[in-house]
PDB file of N, H, CA, C and O in Angstrom:
ATOM      1  N   UNK A   1      -9.710  13.591  14.715  1.00  0.00           N
ATOM      2  CA  UNK A   1      -9.018  12.585  13.901  1.00  0.00           C
ATOM      3  C   UNK A   1      -9.605  11.914  13.492  1.00  0.00           C
ATOM      4  O   UNK A   1      -9.322  11.523  12.360  1.00  0.00           O
ATOM      5  N   UNK A   2     -10.645  11.443  14.105  1.00  0.00           N
ATOM      6  H   UNK A   2     -10.875  11.761  15.025  1.00  0.00           H
ATOM      7  CA  UNK A   2     -11.779  10.307  13.579  1.00  0.00           C
ATOM      8  C   UNK A   2     -12.571  10.926  12.325  1.00  0.00           C
ATOM      9  O   UNK A   2     -12.318  10.318  11.284  1.00  0.00           O
ATOM     10  N   UNK A   3     -13.278  11.765  12.214  1.00  0.00           N
ATOM     11  H   UNK A   3     -13.483  12.258  13.059  1.00  0.00           H
ATOM     12  CA  UNK A   3     -13.713  12.734  10.944  1.00  0.00           C
ATOM     13  C   UNK A   3     -12.820  13.160  10.055  1.00  0.00           C
ATOM     14  O   UNK A   3     -13.179  13.890   9.131  1.00  0.00           O
ATOM     15  N   UNK A   4     -11.470  12.748  10.211  1.00  0.00           N
ATOM     16  H   UNK A   4     -11.178  12.154  10.961  1.00  0.00           H
ATOM     17  CA  UNK A   4     -10.635  13.044   9.129  1.00  0.00           C
ATOM     18  C   UNK A   4     -10.308  11.081   8.659  1.00  0.00           C
ATOM     19  O   UNK A   4     -10.288  10.542   7.552  1.00  0.00           O
ATOM     20  N   UNK A   5     -10.155  10.648   9.699  1.00  0.00           N
ATOM     21  H   UNK A   5     -10.171  11.086  10.598  1.00  0.00           H
ATOM     22  CA  UNK A   5     -10.107   9.047   9.227  1.00  0.00           C
ATOM     23  C   UNK A   5     -11.781   8.643   8.107  1.00  0.00           C
ATOM     24  O   UNK A   5     -11.851   7.834   7.182  1.00  0.00           O
ATOM     25  N   UNK A   6     -12.348   9.100   8.386  1.00  0.00           N
ATOM     26  H   UNK A   6     -12.291   9.757   9.138  1.00  0.00           H
ATOM     27  CA  UNK A   6     -13.795   8.498   8.334  1.00  0.00           C
ATOM     28  C   UNK A   6     -13.778   9.441   6.633  1.00  0.00           C
ATOM     29  O   UNK A   6     -14.292   8.825   5.699  1.00  0.00           O
ATOM     30  N   UNK A   7     -13.216  10.814   6.342  1.00  0.00           N
ATOM     31  H   UNK A   7     -12.799  11.314   7.101  1.00  0.00           H
ATOM     32  CA  UNK A   7     -13.200  10.754   5.366  1.00  0.00           C
ATOM     33  C   UNK A   7     -12.540  10.662   4.405  1.00  0.00           C
ATOM     34  O   UNK A   7     -12.844  11.041   3.274  1.00  0.00           O
ATOM     35  N   UNK A   8     -11.179   9.948   4.881  1.00  0.00           N
ATOM     36  H   UNK A   8     -10.931   9.640   5.800  1.00  0.00           H
ATOM     37  CA  UNK A   8     -10.676   9.446   4.084  1.00  0.00           C
ATOM     38  C   UNK A   8     -10.817   8.125   3.432  1.00  0.00           C
ATOM     39  O   UNK A   8     -10.409   7.918   2.289  1.00  0.00           O
ATOM     40  N   UNK A   9     -11.507   7.062   4.305  1.00  0.00           N
ATOM     41  H   UNK A   9     -11.838   7.229   5.234  1.00  0.00           H
ATOM     42  CA  UNK A   9     -11.777   5.821   4.334  1.00  0.00           C
ATOM     43  C   UNK A   9     -13.527   6.165   3.098  1.00  0.00           C
ATOM     44  O   UNK A   9     -14.038   5.352   2.328  1.00  0.00           O
ATOM     45  N   UNK A  10     -13.847   7.186   3.302  1.00  0.00           N
ATOM     46  H   UNK A  10     -13.432   7.847   3.928  1.00  0.00           H
ATOM     47  CA  UNK A  10     -14.909   7.491   2.266  1.00  0.00           C
ATOM     48  C   UNK A  10     -14.578   7.503   0.822  1.00  0.00           C
ATOM     49  O   UNK A  10     -15.248   6.968  -0.062  1.00  0.00           O
ATOM     50  N   UNK A  11     -13.429   8.195   0.667  1.00  0.00           N
ATOM     51  H   UNK A  11     -12.885   8.629   1.385  1.00  0.00           H
ATOM     52  CA  UNK A  11     -13.068   8.315   0.103  1.00  0.00           C
ATOM     53  C   UNK A  11     -12.121   7.202  -0.585  1.00  0.00           C
ATOM     54  O   UNK A  11     -12.167   7.643  -1.733  1.00  0.00           O
ATOM     55  N   UNK A  12     -11.422   6.238  -0.655  1.00  0.00           N
ATOM     56  H   UNK A  12     -11.385   5.881   0.278  1.00  0.00           H
ATOM     57  CA  UNK A  12     -11.507   5.286  -0.740  1.00  0.00           C
ATOM     58  C   UNK A  12     -12.602   4.356  -1.520  1.00  0.00           C
ATOM     59  O   UNK A  12     -12.457   3.760  -2.588  1.00  0.00           O
ATOM     60  N   UNK A  13     -13.825   4.419  -0.598  1.00  0.00           N
ATOM     61  H   UNK A  13     -13.943   4.903   0.269  1.00  0.00           H
ATOM     62  CA  UNK A  13     -14.279   3.801  -0.944  1.00  0.00           C
ATOM     63  C   UNK A  13     -15.474   4.444  -2.014  1.00  0.00           C
ATOM     64  O   UNK A  13     -16.395   3.751  -2.447  1.00  0.00           O
ATOM     65  N   UNK A  14     -15.359   5.335  -2.223  1.00  0.00           N
ATOM     66  H   UNK A  14     -14.611   5.899  -1.871  1.00  0.00           H
ATOM     67  CA  UNK A  14     -15.577   5.780  -3.966  1.00  0.00           C
ATOM     68  C   UNK A  14     -14.879   5.759  -4.816  1.00  0.00           C
ATOM     69  O   UNK A  14     -15.541   6.150  -5.778  1.00  0.00           O
ATOM     70  N   UNK A  15     -13.311   5.417  -5.314  1.00  0.00           N
ATOM     71  H   UNK A  15     -12.773   5.100  -4.533  1.00  0.00           H
ATOM     72  CA  UNK A  15     -12.501   4.967  -5.864  1.00  0.00           C
ATOM     73  C   UNK A  15     -12.180   3.674  -5.664  1.00  0.00           C
ATOM     74  O   UNK A  15     -11.028   3.537  -6.077  1.00  0.00           O
ATOM     75  N   UNK A  16     -12.600   2.640  -5.242  1.00  0.00           N
ATOM     76  H   UNK A  16     -13.536   2.751  -4.907  1.00  0.00           H
ATOM     77  CA  UNK A  16     -12.047   1.277  -4.962  1.00  0.00           C
ATOM     78  C   UNK A  16     -12.464   0.926  -6.563  1.00  0.00           C
ATOM     79  O   UNK A  16     -11.586   0.316  -7.173  1.00  0.00           O
ATOM     80  N   UNK A  17     -13.495   1.185  -7.195  1.00  0.00           N
ATOM     81  H   UNK A  17     -14.209   1.680  -6.700  1.00  0.00           H
ATOM     82  CA  UNK A  17     -13.366   0.417  -8.360  1.00  0.00           C
ATOM     83  C   UNK A  17     -12.679   0.928  -9.256  1.00  0.00           C
ATOM     84  O   UNK A  17     -12.592   0.319 -10.322  1.00  0.00           O
ATOM     85  N   UNK A  18     -12.042   2.100  -9.097  1.00  0.00           N
ATOM     86  H   UNK A  18     -12.112   2.595  -8.231  1.00  0.00           H
ATOM     87  CA  UNK A  18     -11.355   2.432 -10.492  1.00  0.00           C
ATOM     88  C   UNK A  18      -9.442   2.427  -9.789  1.00  0.00           C
ATOM     89  O   UNK A  18      -8.577   3.118 -10.327  1.00  0.00           O
ATOM     90  N   UNK A  19      -9.216   1.715  -8.827  1.00  0.00           N
ATOM     91  H   UNK A  19      -9.919   1.154  -8.390  1.00  0.00           H
ATOM     92  CA  UNK A  19      -8.129   1.567  -8.206  1.00  0.00           C
ATOM     93  C   UNK A  19      -7.166   0.599  -7.854  1.00  0.00           C
ATOM     94  O   UNK A  19      -8.012  -0.199  -7.453  1.00  0.00           O
ATOM     95  N   UNK A  20      -6.023  -0.044  -7.654  1.00  0.00           N
ATOM     96  H   UNK A  20      -5.335   0.605  -7.980  1.00  0.00           H
ATOM     97  CA  UNK A  20      -5.661  -1.409  -7.617  1.00  0.00           C
ATOM     98  C   UNK A  20      -6.257  -1.480  -5.939  1.00  0.00           C
ATOM     99  O   UNK A  20      -7.120  -2.317  -5.674  1.00  0.00           O
ATOM    100  N   UNK A  21      -5.677  -0.451  -4.742  1.00  0.00           N
ATOM    101  H   UNK A  21      -4.976   0.229  -4.957  1.00  0.00           H
ATOM    102  CA  UNK A  21      -6.072  -0.429  -3.915  1.00  0.00           C
ATOM    103  C   UNK A  21      -5.631   0.176  -3.097  1.00  0.00           C
ATOM    104  O   UNK A  21      -5.654  -0.378  -1.998  1.00  0.00           O
ATOM    105  N   UNK A  22      -4.901   1.833  -3.167  1.00  0.00           N
ATOM    106  H   UNK A  22      -4.883   2.283  -4.060  1.00  0.00           H
ATOM    107  CA  UNK A  22      -5.331   2.745  -2.545  1.00  0.00           C
ATOM    108  C   UNK A  22      -4.333   3.461  -2.914  1.00  0.00           C
ATOM    109  O   UNK A  22      -3.743   3.050  -3.914  1.00  0.00           O
ATOM    110  N   UNK A  23      -3.883   4.570  -2.346  1.00  0.00           N
ATOM    111  H   UNK A  23      -4.362   4.904  -1.535  1.00  0.00           H
ATOM    112  CA  UNK A  23      -2.795   5.501  -1.992  1.00  0.00           C
ATOM    113  C   UNK A  23      -2.223   5.261  -1.001  1.00  0.00           C
ATOM    114  O   UNK A  23      -2.637   5.326   0.157  1.00  0.00           O
ATOM    115  N   UNK A  24      -0.698   4.808  -1.595  1.00  0.00           N
ATOM    116  H   UNK A  24      -0.362   4.755  -2.535  1.00  0.00           H
ATOM    117  CA  UNK A  24      -0.136   4.486  -0.478  1.00  0.00           C
ATOM    118  C   UNK A  24       0.942   5.272   0.487  1.00  0.00           C
ATOM    119  O   UNK A  24       1.462   5.033   1.577  1.00  0.00           O
ATOM    120  N   UNK A  25       0.990   6.085  -0.253  1.00  0.00           N
ATOM    121  H   UNK A  25       0.567   6.279  -1.138  1.00  0.00           H
ATOM    122  CA  UNK A  25       1.649   7.598   0.708  1.00  0.00           C
ATOM    123  C   UNK A  25       0.925   7.637   2.094  1.00  0.00           C
ATOM    124  O   UNK A  25       1.985   7.756   2.708  1.00  0.00           O
ATOM    125  N   UNK A  26       0.274   7.636   2.785  1.00  0.00           N
ATOM    126  H   UNK A  26      -0.587   7.539   2.286  1.00  0.00           H
ATOM    127  CA  UNK A  26      -0.270   7.191   3.626  1.00  0.00           C
ATOM    128  C   UNK A  26      -0.377   5.532   3.684  1.00  0.00           C
ATOM    129  O   UNK A  26      -0.381   4.749   2.734  1.00  0.00           O
ATOM    130  N   UNK A  27      -0.439   5.328   4.717  1.00  0.00           N
ATOM    131  H   UNK A  27      -0.435   5.963   5.489  1.00  0.00           H
ATOM    132  CA  UNK A  27      -0.842   3.523   5.251  1.00  0.00           C
ATOM    133  C   UNK A  27      -1.572   3.730   6.426  1.00  0.00           C
ATOM    134  O   UNK A  27      -1.184   3.967   7.570  1.00  0.00           O
ATOM    135  N   UNK A  28      -3.375   3.523   5.670  1.00  0.00           N
ATOM    136  H   UNK A  28      -3.690   3.331   4.740  1.00  0.00           H
ATOM    137  CA  UNK A  28      -4.025   3.458   7.056  1.00  0.00           C
ATOM    138  C   UNK A  28      -3.894   2.351   8.075  1.00  0.00           C
ATOM    139  O   UNK A  28      -3.929   1.194   7.657  1.00  0.00           O
ATOM    140  N   UNK A  29      -3.774   2.538   9.135  1.00  0.00           N
ATOM    141  H   UNK A  29      -3.745   3.478   9.475  1.00  0.00           H
ATOM    142  CA  UNK A  29      -3.276   1.730  10.376  1.00  0.00           C
ATOM    143  C   UNK A  29      -4.269   0.434  10.227  1.00  0.00           C
ATOM    144  O   UNK A  29      -3.800  -0.639  10.605  1.00  0.00           O
ATOM    145  N   UNK A  30      -5.565   0.447   9.720  1.00  0.00           N
ATOM    146  H   UNK A  30      -5.946   1.319   9.413  1.00  0.00           H
ATOM    147  CA  UNK A  30      -5.979  -0.682   9.455  1.00  0.00           C
ATOM    148  C   UNK A  30      -5.651  -1.755   8.612  1.00  0.00           C
ATOM    149  O   UNK A  30      -5.679  -2.914   9.024  1.00  0.00           O
ATOM    150  N   UNK A  31      -5.363  -1.478   7.543  1.00  0.00           N
ATOM    151  H   UNK A  31      -5.340  -0.536   7.208  1.00  0.00           H
ATOM    152  CA  UNK A  31      -4.667  -2.072   6.357  1.00  0.00           C
ATOM    153  C   UNK A  31      -3.535  -2.552   6.352  1.00  0.00           C
ATOM    154  O   UNK A  31      -2.726  -1.941   7.051  1.00  0.00           O
ATOM    155  N   UNK A  32      -3.009  -3.809   5.589  1.00  0.00           N
ATOM    156  H   UNK A  32      -3.666  -4.305   5.021  1.00  0.00           H
ATOM    157  CA  UNK A  32      -1.764  -4.343   5.275  1.00  0.00           C
ATOM    158  C   UNK A  32      -0.929  -3.445   4.318  1.00  0.00           C
ATOM    159  O   UNK A  32      -1.580  -2.880   3.438  1.00  0.00           O
ATOM    160  N   UNK A  33       0.370  -3.233   4.354  1.00  0.00           N
ATOM    161  H   UNK A  33       0.898  -3.691   5.069  1.00  0.00           H
ATOM    162  CA  UNK A  33       0.845  -2.597   2.759  1.00  0.00           C
ATOM    163  C   UNK A  33       0.179  -3.240   2.096  1.00  0.00           C
ATOM    164  O   UNK A  33      -0.982  -2.945   1.810  1.00  0.00           O
ATOM    165  N   UNK A  34       0.711  -4.140   1.758  1.00  0.00           N
ATOM    166  H   UNK A  34       1.654  -4.380   1.990  1.00  0.00           H
ATOM    167  CA  UNK A  34       0.612  -5.858   0.201  1.00  0.00           C
ATOM    168  C   UNK A  34      -0.753  -5.027  -0.185  1.00  0.00           C
ATOM    169  O   UNK A  34      -0.983  -4.921  -1.390  1.00  0.00           O
ATOM    170  N   UNK A  35      -1.862  -4.310   0.926  1.00  0.00           N
ATOM    171  H   UNK A  35      -1.675  -4.397   1.904  1.00  0.00           H
ATOM    172  CA  UNK A  35      -2.900  -4.451  -0.055  1.00  0.00           C
ATOM    173  C   UNK A  35      -3.068  -3.294  -0.882  1.00  0.00           C
ATOM    174  O   UNK A  35      -3.656  -3.176  -1.957  1.00  0.00           O
ATOM    175  N   UNK A  36      -2.732  -2.847  -0.507  1.00  0.00           N
ATOM    176  H   UNK A  36      -2.254  -2.943   0.366  1.00  0.00           H
ATOM    177  CA  UNK A  36      -2.562  -1.464  -1.053  1.00  0.00           C
ATOM    178  C   UNK A  36      -1.957  -1.811  -2.703  1.00  0.00           C
ATOM    179  O   UNK A  36      -2.169  -1.145  -3.716  1.00  0.00           O
ATOM    180  N   UNK A  37      -1.398  -2.684  -2.608  1.00  0.00           N
ATOM    181  H   UNK A  37      -1.225  -3.225  -1.785  1.00  0.00           H
ATOM    182  CA  UNK A  37      -0.306  -2.889  -4.117  1.00  0.00           C
ATOM    183  C   UNK A  37      -0.854  -4.321  -4.963  1.00  0.00           C
ATOM    184  O   UNK A  37      -0.283  -4.972  -5.837  1.00  0.00           O
ATOM    185  N   UNK A  38      -2.204  -4.513  -4.314  1.00  0.00           N
ATOM    186  H   UNK A  38      -2.668  -3.984  -3.603  1.00  0.00           H
ATOM    187  CA  UNK A  38      -2.709  -5.869  -4.757  1.00  0.00           C
ATOM    188  C   UNK A  38      -2.236  -6.922  -5.656  1.00  0.00           C
ATOM    189  O   UNK A  38      -1.517  -7.703  -5.033  1.00  0.00           O
ATOM    190  N   UNK A  39      -2.403  -7.308  -7.179  1.00  0.00           N
ATOM    191  H   UNK A  39      -2.987  -6.673  -7.685  1.00  0.00           H
ATOM    192  CA  UNK A  39      -2.413  -8.453  -7.691  1.00  0.00           C
ATOM    193  C   UNK A  39      -1.076  -8.112  -7.513  1.00  0.00           C
ATOM    194  O   UNK A  39      -0.529  -9.184  -7.254  1.00  0.00           O
ATOM    195  N   UNK A  40      -0.232  -7.226  -7.505  1.00  0.00           N
ATOM    196  H   UNK A  40      -0.676  -6.355  -7.715  1.00  0.00           H
ATOM    197  CA  UNK A  40       1.432  -7.337  -8.105  1.00  0.00           C
ATOM    198  C   UNK A  40       2.498  -6.860  -6.988  1.00  0.00           C
ATOM    199  O   UNK A  40       3.595  -6.303  -7.029  1.00  0.00           O
ATOM    200  N   UNK A  41       1.322  -7.535  -5.577  1.00  0.00           N
ATOM    201  H   UNK A  41       0.431  -7.988  -5.544  1.00  0.00           H
ATOM    202  CA  UNK A  41       2.207  -7.782  -4.888  1.00  0.00           C
ATOM    203  C   UNK A  41       3.554  -8.782  -4.681  1.00  0.00           C
ATOM    204  O   UNK A  41       4.511  -8.441  -3.986  1.00  0.00           O
ATOM    205  N   UNK A  42       3.465 -10.211  -5.473  1.00  0.00           N
ATOM    206  H   UNK A  42       2.687 -10.489  -6.038  1.00  0.00           H
ATOM    207  CA  UNK A  42       4.123 -11.108  -5.413  1.00  0.00           C
ATOM    208  C   UNK A  42       4.825 -10.863  -6.314  1.00  0.00           C
ATOM    209  O   UNK A  42       5.861 -11.501  -6.124  1.00  0.00           O
ATOM    210  N   UNK A  43       4.901 -10.236  -7.322  1.00  0.00           N
ATOM    211  H   UNK A  43       4.060  -9.717  -7.476  1.00  0.00           H
ATOM    212  CA  UNK A  43       6.020 -10.080  -8.542  1.00  0.00           C
ATOM    213  C   UNK A  43       6.873  -8.383  -7.563  1.00  0.00           C
ATOM    214  O   UNK A  43       8.087  -8.380  -7.364  1.00  0.00           O
ATOM    215  N   UNK A  44       6.192  -7.453  -7.214  1.00  0.00           N
ATOM    216  H   UNK A  44       5.205  -7.455  -7.376  1.00  0.00           H
ATOM    217  CA  UNK A  44       6.939  -6.667  -6.540  1.00  0.00           C
ATOM    218  C   UNK A  44       7.905  -7.231  -5.597  1.00  0.00           C
ATOM    219  O   UNK A  44       8.964  -6.627  -5.429  1.00  0.00           O
ATOM    220  N   UNK A  45       7.667  -8.321  -4.958  1.00  0.00           N
ATOM    221  H   UNK A  45       6.807  -8.812  -5.095  1.00  0.00           H
ATOM    222  CA  UNK A  45       8.480  -8.567  -3.864  1.00  0.00           C
ATOM    223  C   UNK A  45       9.539  -9.921  -4.335  1.00  0.00           C
ATOM    224  O   UNK A  45      10.296 -10.365  -3.472  1.00  0.00           O
ATOM    225  N   UNK A  46       9.542 -10.374  -5.364  1.00  0.00           N
ATOM    226  H   UNK A  46       8.928 -10.013  -6.066  1.00  0.00           H
ATOM    227  CA  UNK A  46      10.245 -11.286  -6.549  1.00  0.00           C
ATOM    228  C   UNK A  46      11.671  -9.683  -7.473  1.00  0.00           C
ATOM    229  O   UNK A  46      12.714  -9.875  -8.097  1.00  0.00           O
ATOM    230  N   UNK A  47      11.072  -8.529  -7.153  1.00  0.00           N
ATOM    231  H   UNK A  47      10.224  -8.372  -6.646  1.00  0.00           H
ATOM    232  CA  UNK A  47      11.531  -7.783  -7.845  1.00  0.00           C
ATOM    233  C   UNK A  47      12.331  -6.750  -6.765  1.00  0.00           C
ATOM    234  O   UNK A  47      13.150  -6.046  -7.356  1.00  0.00           O
ATOM    235  N   UNK A  48      12.282  -6.574  -5.671  1.00  0.00           N
ATOM    236  H   UNK A  48      11.617  -7.146  -5.190  1.00  0.00           H
ATOM    237  CA  UNK A  48      12.407  -6.499  -5.008  1.00  0.00           C
ATOM    238  C   UNK A  48      13.999  -7.101  -4.392  1.00  0.00           C
ATOM    239  O   UNK A  48      14.978  -6.358  -4.323  1.00  0.00           O
ATOM    240  N   UNK A  49      14.025  -8.520  -3.990  1.00  0.00           N
ATOM    241  H   UNK A  49      13.229  -9.123  -4.046  1.00  0.00           H
ATOM    242  CA  UNK A  49      14.223  -9.176  -3.978  1.00  0.00           C
ATOM    243  C   UNK A  49      15.615  -9.501  -4.710  1.00  0.00           C
ATOM    244  O   UNK A  49      16.686  -9.819  -4.193  1.00  0.00           O
ATOM    245  N   UNK A  50      15.332  -9.353  -5.883  1.00  0.00           N
ATOM    246  H   UNK A  50      14.462  -9.094  -6.304  1.00  0.00           H
ATOM    247  CA  UNK A  50      16.184  -9.180  -7.025  1.00  0.00           C
ATOM    248  C   UNK A  50      17.499  -7.839  -7.267  1.00  0.00           C
ATOM    249  O   UNK A  50      18.659  -7.858  -7.679  1.00  0.00           O
ATOM    250  N   UNK A  51      16.628  -6.831  -6.793  1.00  0.00           N
ATOM    251  H   UNK A  51      15.686  -6.815  -6.458  1.00  0.00           H
ATOM    252  CA  UNK A  51      17.355  -5.617  -6.851  1.00  0.00           C
ATOM    253  C   UNK A  51      18.044  -4.528  -5.388  1.00  0.00           C
ATOM    254  O   UNK A  51      18.909  -3.653  -5.417  1.00  0.00           O
ATOM    255  N   UNK A  52      17.476  -4.899  -4.590  1.00  0.00           N
ATOM    256  H   UNK A  52      16.773  -5.610  -4.566  1.00  0.00           H
ATOM    257  CA  UNK A  52      17.851  -4.759  -3.323  1.00  0.00           C
ATOM    258  C   UNK A  52      17.661  -5.799  -2.127  1.00  0.00           C
ATOM    259  O   UNK A  52      16.878  -5.713  -1.181  1.00  0.00           O
ATOM    260  N   UNK A  53      18.886  -7.135  -2.512  1.00  0.00           N
ATOM    261  H   UNK A  53      19.522  -7.204  -3.280  1.00  0.00           H
ATOM    262  CA  UNK A  53      18.557  -7.992  -1.637  1.00  0.00           C
ATOM    263  C   UNK A  53      18.665  -7.826   0.160  1.00  0.00           C
ATOM    264  O   UNK A  53      18.248  -8.527   1.083  1.00  0.00           O
ATOM    265  N   UNK A  54      19.618  -6.241   0.085  1.00  0.00           N
ATOM    266  H   UNK A  54      19.957  -5.672  -0.665  1.00  0.00           H
ATOM    267  CA  UNK A  54      20.323  -6.159   1.361  1.00  0.00           C
ATOM    268  C   UNK A  54      18.966  -5.053   1.885  1.00  0.00           C
ATOM    269  O   UNK A  54      19.385  -4.182   2.648  1.00  0.00           O
ATOM    270  N   UNK A  55      17.837  -4.987   1.669  1.00  0.00           N
ATOM    271  H   UNK A  55      17.496  -5.694   1.049  1.00  0.00           H
ATOM    272  CA  UNK A  55      17.076  -3.672   1.939  1.00  0.00           C
ATOM    273  C   UNK A  55      17.492  -2.800   2.262  1.00  0.00           C
ATOM    274  O   UNK A  55      17.114  -2.494   3.393  1.00  0.00           O
ATOM    275  N   UNK A  56      18.439  -1.862   1.636  1.00  0.00           N
ATOM    276  H   UNK A  56      18.746  -2.110   0.717  1.00  0.00           H
ATOM    277  CA  UNK A  56      18.890  -0.736   1.259  1.00  0.00           C
ATOM    278  C   UNK A  56      17.817   0.131   1.218  1.00  0.00           C
ATOM    279  O   UNK A  56      17.961   1.182   1.842  1.00  0.00           O
ATOM    280  N   UNK A  57      16.890  -0.031   0.700  1.00  0.00           N
ATOM    281  H   UNK A  57      16.772  -0.885   0.192  1.00  0.00           H
ATOM    282  CA  UNK A  57      15.775   1.123   0.255  1.00  0.00           C
ATOM    283  C   UNK A  57      14.299   0.864   1.443  1.00  0.00           C
ATOM    284  O   UNK A  57      13.230   1.335   1.053  1.00  0.00           O
ATOM    285  N   UNK A  58      14.309   0.344   2.427  1.00  0.00           N
ATOM    286  H   UNK A  58      15.177  -0.039   2.744  1.00  0.00           H
ATOM    287  CA  UNK A  58      13.458  -0.365   3.295  1.00  0.00           C
ATOM    288  C   UNK A  58      12.491   0.961   4.009  1.00  0.00           C
ATOM    289  O   UNK A  58      12.962   1.952   4.568  1.00  0.00           O
ATOM    290  N   UNK A  59      11.276   0.701   3.840  1.00  0.00           N
ATOM    291  H   UNK A  59      10.893  -0.104   3.386  1.00  0.00           H
ATOM    292  CA  UNK A  59      10.249   1.950   4.771  1.00  0.00           C
ATOM    293  C   UNK A  59       9.256   1.345   4.837  1.00  0.00           C
ATOM    294  O   UNK A  59       9.003   0.226   4.392  1.00  0.00           O
ATOM    295  N   UNK A  60       8.468   2.228   5.543  1.00  0.00           N
ATOM    296  H   UNK A  60       8.674   3.137   5.905  1.00  0.00           H
ATOM    297  CA  UNK A  60       7.354   1.263   6.206  1.00  0.00           C
ATOM    298  C   UNK A  60       6.196   1.437   4.919  1.00  0.00           C
ATOM    299  O   UNK A  60       5.087   0.903   4.918  1.00  0.00           O
ATOM    300  N   UNK A  61       6.748   2.316   3.842  1.00  0.00           N
ATOM    301  H   UNK A  61       7.649   2.750   3.843  1.00  0.00           H
ATOM    302  CA  UNK A  61       5.176   1.804   3.198  1.00  0.00           C
ATOM    303  C   UNK A  61       5.940   0.967   1.757  1.00  0.00           C
ATOM    304  O   UNK A  61       5.482   1.161   0.631  1.00  0.00           O
ATOM    305  N   UNK A  62       7.182   0.007   2.007  1.00  0.00           N
ATOM    306  H   UNK A  62       7.554  -0.150   2.922  1.00  0.00           H
ATOM    307  CA  UNK A  62       7.651  -0.458   0.978  1.00  0.00           C
ATOM    308  C   UNK A  62       7.296  -1.747   0.701  1.00  0.00           C
ATOM    309  O   UNK A  62       6.436  -2.347   1.346  1.00  0.00           O
ATOM    310  N   UNK A  63       8.195  -2.439  -0.660  1.00  0.00           N
ATOM    311  H   UNK A  63       8.894  -1.951  -1.184  1.00  0.00           H
ATOM    312  CA  UNK A  63       7.407  -3.740  -0.327  1.00  0.00           C
ATOM    313  C   UNK A  63       8.662  -4.594   0.237  1.00  0.00           C
ATOM    314  O   UNK A  63       9.749  -4.832  -0.288  1.00  0.00           O
ATOM    315  N   UNK A  64       8.082  -5.006   1.600  1.00  0.00           N
ATOM    316  H   UNK A  64       7.198  -4.813   2.026  1.00  0.00           H
ATOM    317  CA  UNK A  64       9.129  -6.461   2.058  1.00  0.00           C
ATOM    318  C   UNK A  64       9.317  -7.559   1.509  1.00  0.00           C
ATOM    319  O   UNK A  64      10.077  -8.382   2.018  1.00  0.00           O
TER     320      UNK A  64
END
Protein backbone atom coordinates (compact mmCIF):
# COMPACT_ATOMS: atom_id res chain seq x y z
CA UNK A 1 0.00 0.00 0.00
CA UNK A 2 2.67 2.54 0.99
CA UNK A 3 4.80 1.80 -2.08
CA UNK A 4 1.77 2.27 -4.37
CA UNK A 5 0.89 5.50 -2.65
CA UNK A 6 4.48 6.71 -2.97
CA UNK A 7 4.46 5.80 -6.68
CA UNK A 8 1.34 7.94 -7.19
CA UNK A 9 2.82 10.82 -5.21
CA UNK A 10 6.03 10.67 -7.27
CA UNK A 11 3.99 10.70 -10.46
CA UNK A 12 2.12 13.79 -9.32
CA UNK A 13 5.35 15.58 -8.55
CA UNK A 14 6.76 14.65 -11.96
CA UNK A 15 3.86 16.25 -13.84
CA UNK A 16 3.05 19.06 -11.41
CA UNK A 17 4.15 21.81 -13.76
CA UNK A 18 2.05 20.45 -16.62
CA UNK A 19 -1.34 19.96 -14.97
CA UNK A 20 -3.88 22.03 -13.04
CA UNK A 21 -3.81 19.90 -9.94
CA UNK A 22 -3.93 16.15 -10.47
CA UNK A 23 -6.03 13.30 -11.72
CA UNK A 24 -9.40 13.48 -10.00
CA UNK A 25 -10.49 9.90 -10.76
CA UNK A 26 -8.74 8.90 -7.56
CA UNK A 27 -8.58 11.31 -4.66
CA UNK A 28 -5.59 11.06 -2.39
CA UNK A 29 -6.58 10.99 1.29
CA UNK A 30 -4.26 13.86 2.18
CA UNK A 31 -5.63 16.25 -0.48
CA UNK A 32 -8.86 18.17 -0.73
CA UNK A 33 -11.00 17.69 -3.83
CA UNK A 34 -10.71 21.44 -4.52
CA UNK A 35 -6.95 21.14 -5.01
CA UNK A 36 -7.49 19.02 -8.13
CA UNK A 37 -9.45 21.77 -9.86
CA UNK A 38 -7.02 24.61 -9.13
CA UNK A 39 -8.13 28.14 -9.97
CA UNK A 40 -11.33 26.81 -11.61
CA UNK A 41 -12.80 25.60 -8.30
CA UNK A 42 -14.84 28.74 -7.50
CA UNK A 43 -16.29 29.00 -11.01
CA UNK A 44 -17.13 25.30 -11.04
CA UNK A 45 -19.00 25.70 -7.74
CA UNK A 46 -21.06 28.50 -9.31
CA UNK A 47 -21.86 26.36 -12.36
CA UNK A 48 -22.83 23.40 -10.16
CA UNK A 49 -25.11 25.61 -8.06
CA UNK A 50 -26.82 26.92 -11.21
CA UNK A 51 -27.32 23.63 -13.04
CA UNK A 52 -27.62 21.16 -10.16
CA UNK A 53 -29.03 23.09 -7.19
CA UNK A 54 -30.40 19.93 -5.55
CA UNK A 55 -27.04 18.12 -5.95
CA UNK A 56 -28.63 15.23 -7.83
CA UNK A 57 -25.26 14.40 -9.40
CA UNK A 58 -23.31 14.45 -6.13
CA UNK A 59 -20.20 12.26 -5.77
CA UNK A 60 -17.13 12.22 -3.58
CA UNK A 61 -15.07 13.47 -6.52
CA UNK A 62 -17.45 16.20 -7.63
CA UNK A 63 -17.81 19.88 -7.02
CA UNK A 64 -19.47 20.59 -3.70
